[in-house]
N, C-alpha and C positions, 0 to 999 in steps of 0.2 A: 693116418696121413701119409702121403707117399715120402719117398725118400729122394724124391726129385728137389732141386733147390738151386740156389739158395732162396730163403724166405725172408720178407719184410714182415715180421710178425707184429700185426697192427691190433693193439688191444683198445678197439673203439667201443668201449662200453657205453659211452655217451652217444646214443643212436636212438634214432626215431623207429626201430625196426620192433623193439619190444615195448616201449612206452612213448608217449608223447613227450618231446624235448621240454616242454614247459614243466615237467616234472623233475625239475633240476635237483632237488634234494635226494631223491631215491637213486637218480642216476649217479650223483656223486657218491654215494655210498657204495653202490655196485662198481665203481670204478676203483675202489680200494682193493679190489681183488685181482687188479691187473698184474701185480707180482707173480701170480701163479703161472703166467705165459712164459716165464724163464724156463719152466720145465720143457717147454718145446724146442728150446734153442739146440741147434748143431753148428758145428764149425762153418764159418761163412755168414750166418744167419744175423739179423738186425731186429731188435726189438724196439718198438715206438710205445712208450707207456705214458698215460697222463698222470701218474703219481711215482713220486722216487722210489727206488728200490736200494734197501740197506746193503752196504758192502759185505756185512757178515752173512747176510741172507744169499748173496749173490755167491759167494765163496763156498757156501753150504751146498748150493744146487750144482755148481761146477764139480765140486768133489763127487757127488752122488752120480751125476750123469758122465763124469769124466770127459768132460769138455774145457778145453783150455780157454781161460778167460781173454787171452790176446786173440782168440779166432772168432768173437763174437763182439758185437757193438749194442749198447744199450743208450737209446736216445729217450732222455727224460724230458717231456713237454711241458713248460710252466702252466700253471692254472689258468683258464681264460673263460670260466663260468660254464653254463649249461650250453656249449656249442659241441657240434661234431669235432671228433679229434683232428680230422683233416684241416678243419678251420683253424683250430688251436695251432697246429704244427706251421700253417702258413703265417698267422698272426705273430708266432714266436721267431719268425725268419729262419725256421729250419728246414724248409722244403728242399732247398738247393743242398744243404747238409745230407738228407736223407738220399737225394738223387745221387750224390757223388758215392754214398756207401753202398748203393745198390748196385751202381755201376753198369757196365755192358756185360753182365754175367748171366742173362736169361732169368733173373730173379722174379718172383712172384709175390704178390701181397697176400698175406693170410689173415684176413679180417676176423674179428671175433663175431662180428655182425656184417652181413652182406646188405648194405645200404647205398643210397644214391652217392652219397657224400665219399664213401670209400671207393666206389667206381670211379668217380671224377677223378679222385686222388691218384689212383692207379694210372688211369689215362694221362694225368699231367706228368707223371713220373716215368712213363714209358713201360709200366710193369703190367703183367699178366695178373688174374685175380685167381688164386688157387682154389678149386681144381679145375678152373674152365681153361680152355686153350686160348681164348682172346678176350678183351675186355667187352667186347661186344656180346660174346657168348654169356658173360655174367651178367650184363645189362638186361639182356633178353629174360633172364630169370628173375629179375627184381619184381615184377608185378605179382607173379604167384607167391614169391618170398613174402613179400609185404602182405597179402591176402591171407595166406595160411599162418601168420603170426597174430591174426586177430581172432576172437573167440567166435565172430559171427561167420567168417569165413572158413573156419575149421568145422562149425556144426554143419554148414552146407556141403562140404566136401565129404565129411564122414558120413553124412547120411547117405550120400550117393555112393559111396564105397561099401555101404552095409554094416557099419559099426553099429554097436549098441550105445545109445546115449540117454542121458537122463531128460526127461521131459523139460521142455524149455522154449523160450521165445526171444528172439530178436526185436529190440524196440529203440526207439529214441528217447532222450532222457526225459523229456515232458510225459512222457507215456509210461514211464517206469513204475510210479506208484500205483497207477490203475492195474498193471500187469500183476505186480506183486500181491495185491488185495485179491485178484481174481485166483491167481494161484494158491494163496493160502486158504481158499475154500476147499480144496481138494488135496493140499499137502500140508503136513505138519510145520514145514519149515522150507525156506527158500534161501537161494544164493544169487546175489546180484553182483555181476562182473562186469566192470568197463572193457569194450570191446579190444582196446590195445593195451594189454598189461602183462606182466611176468612176475613169478616169484610170489603171487599172491596179492600184488599191491593194489590196493582200491576196492578188493573184495568185500562184500557186507554179508553176514549171515543173519537171517531174519525169521522171526517165528510170530505166530498169531498175537502173542502177548505185546510184541513190539509196535503192533498197529491198533491196539485194544484203546478204546475211548476216544477214537477218532484222530489218534497222534499221526502227524505227517511225516512221511519218510524224508529225511535229509541226507542226501549224497554227497560223497567227496566231490572234490573238483575235478577229479581226473576225467580226462575225455571233453572237458569244455561243456558250457551250458547245453549244447545241441548234439552231444556225441551219441555214439551207439553204446548200447548196453545189452547184456544178455541176462535174463531171468531164467534160473532153472530150479527144477525140484531139489531141495537138499536130501542127499542119500544118508542112509544110515551107514557111514563109512567106517570099514574095518582097517583098511590098508589104502595109503595112495602109492601107485606103483608108476614105472616108467620102463620103456624099452629106447635105447639109442641105437640109431641105424646110421648106414652110409649108403648113399644111391650114386651110380655112375651109369653111363650108357650100357655097360655089361650087366646091368641089375642091382638090385639092393640087398644088402646083407645085414643081419642084426650084429651089433658090436657086443652089447651087453644090456643087462636089464636089473632091476633093483627096486627096493622100497624107498619111498621119500619119506622124509621125517618134517613134518609140518606143524605149525601151530596157527589155528584159526585160518587155514589155507595157504599160509606163508611158509615157503620153502626155508628149512633150517638144516637140513642133512640129507644124506643118502647111504644105503648100504646096498652092496651087490655080491653075490647075486641074490634072487628073491628068497626071502627065508621061507621056511617050509609052510608058514600060515597061508601064503599066496602063492606059492609057486606053481600050483596048479593053473593059473592064468597066463603062464609063460608062452605057451602055443599060441593062444588067441591073440596075445598083444603082438607076438612077431607076425602073425598073420595080417593084422591091422596095419601094422607098420609097413610091411612089405607092400601092401596095396597102396599106402600112400605114397610110398617111395616110387611106385611105379607111375602113379598121378604126377608126382613132381617131375620126375624124369621126362615125363611126356610133355611138361610144360617148361623143359630146358633147364631145369634145377640140377645141381650136383653138389655131393658132400654130404656133411653130417647133419642129421636133425633128430629130434626125440618126439615121441608120442607119449603123453601122460593118460592114466586112467586111474578110476577108483573102484575099489572092491567093496561091495556091500556086505553087511553081516550074513547073508546067505551065501557067500563067495562068488557072487557074480560080478564080472568086470563091466564098466562103462567107460567109454572114451570120454576125455575131458577137454583136452587141448593138444595142439602140436608146437614145438617149438623149431622153426625152420631156421636154425643157426646153432653155432657152437653154444651149448649150455654150460649150467654151472657143473656139469659132471663129465663133460668131454675132456676137458684138459686134464683134471685128475686122473680119468683112465688112462689117458695117454701116457701120464707120469707112471702109473702104476704097472702097465705094461713095459714102460723102458726100463724100470727099475727091478722088475722080476723076469726079465727075460730069460735068464738061464734056468730059473726054476720052471717056466713053462715050457721050455724046450725039453725038460726032463719029466715032463707030465704033471706038473703040480701047478695048476693055475691059482691064482690068488683070489681070496676074498677080501673085501676092502670097504671102507666107509670114509665119507668126509662130514664134519661136523663142525660145530663151534661152541667153546667153553669159555666161561668168564672167570677169570681168576680173582680170589680176594684181593690180591696186591699186584703191583704192575711188575713185569719183567721186561729187559731189553731181550733182544734175540739170543745173545749169548747167554744169557741167564736161564732163558726157559729151555735152551738146547742142553744146558748143563744139568738141568733138573732131569730131563728125559734120560741123558747118560749115566746119571748118578742112580736112578731107579731102574737101569737096563731095559728102557723102553725104546730107545732111539733106534730108528731104521738100521738093519744090519744087512749089508749087500750080500753077505755070504748065506745067510739064510733066506733072504728075500721077505723078511717080516720085521714089524716095528712102526713106530709113529714117525711121521714125516711133518714138519711145519711148513706145509706148502704155500703159503701165501704171504710170508715175511711177519715181522713184528707189527702188530695194530697199532694205529695212532695213540690209543689210550694206554696201550701196555697190557691191557687185560682181556680183550675180545679176541681170543686166539682161534684161528681156523686151523684145523689139522687133518690129516688122514693116517687111518689106521690100515696096514696091511698085514694079513695073517693067512693061515691056512684054511680056515673054515669062518662061517660067520659067528660061531659060537666063540671061537679064539679072538674075533675081532671084538666081541662085547666085553671078553675078559680083559682085552689091553685097553680097552676105553674106559672101565671101571679102575684100572690101575693108573691110567693118565689122570683121571679125575682127581685122585689122592695126591699124584706125584705134583701136579700143578696147583693143588688147592682150588679147585673150580667151586663157584657157588652152587648151592643146591637149589633147582629150580623148583 
């Protein structure tokens, strides 16, 4: 992220970029992660969030980032259902307040997702959209952004760019069952994916046993009754990996890569850099990502994006999807870079992870932080290592998101084990 600014950090998790807006429940769950955007704030910035941020959490963020609370503004938008955040801002009567906060300072909107609603909001407020020079330039990138956030759009583009892909077919919903049965004659299992989905939402894993005896395939409502779906061969997956990159008119550069933690295809966490078991795919991942970045730049896109892949039991990587937006790891990585700047300058880049643990008993933010300090696990700016509660206290007091920063992936695992004991995580 450029040091130019100021920014209006726009936590528009409720967006049709990743999933359809009628998936209101999952969008509301994702919006609970909006507090992590506080780690991006610099003096003069404004954060627009769809969920409240605790005072203790904000004080914690400001202390670690050394930002004066008086130099930033947090605008909390009241709940307005499954509607884009820009609409919720208008319905709450906050648009003029945001306009006044942005002022005539050359501010830029920094959205989580580049969607039509965010572009209109920026235009209405007289803002540019970071990192584009004009609103019109951002709008010109929207078609490609929307397309490459679909499974079908990615498969077509990835094929043209020479990426290795699982065997698969794009089809309309009424055709899915027939395609599944056809694939199961050749493969032991298949994966059925709604075209526009993120984090594993709506995916189905099926085997021949699921359709034995003439059983009918019942799909979730994701994507609507006539939506587009992708049916793919189910690989024997050893690791789920990703590379996160940034593309500009000057070229594409890899920012970081790592291994995703998943449960039945759903994202549950991440560790970077790639562990030894799959580090050999780093070069291929970066080459694929660089090619995709060149394609995106050629269609007007600029900014961060991610490329996901699966590593099979033989150690071969297969591209699986692209996320042309700020992802679940983009902001945590920016936080890690910010908090470990001194150590990185001394030649000690950090290993890190993000994950979620469920405690046996609820904590408020001060209670959880107190446990970390008591067990000497809280992030220490002097060493650049420790645990960060990067997403505020969860509504239930038990489902805690955390980041671990350490000198190596082995040290990360060690700290995570100690954290599980300190906060008394339930054993999964």
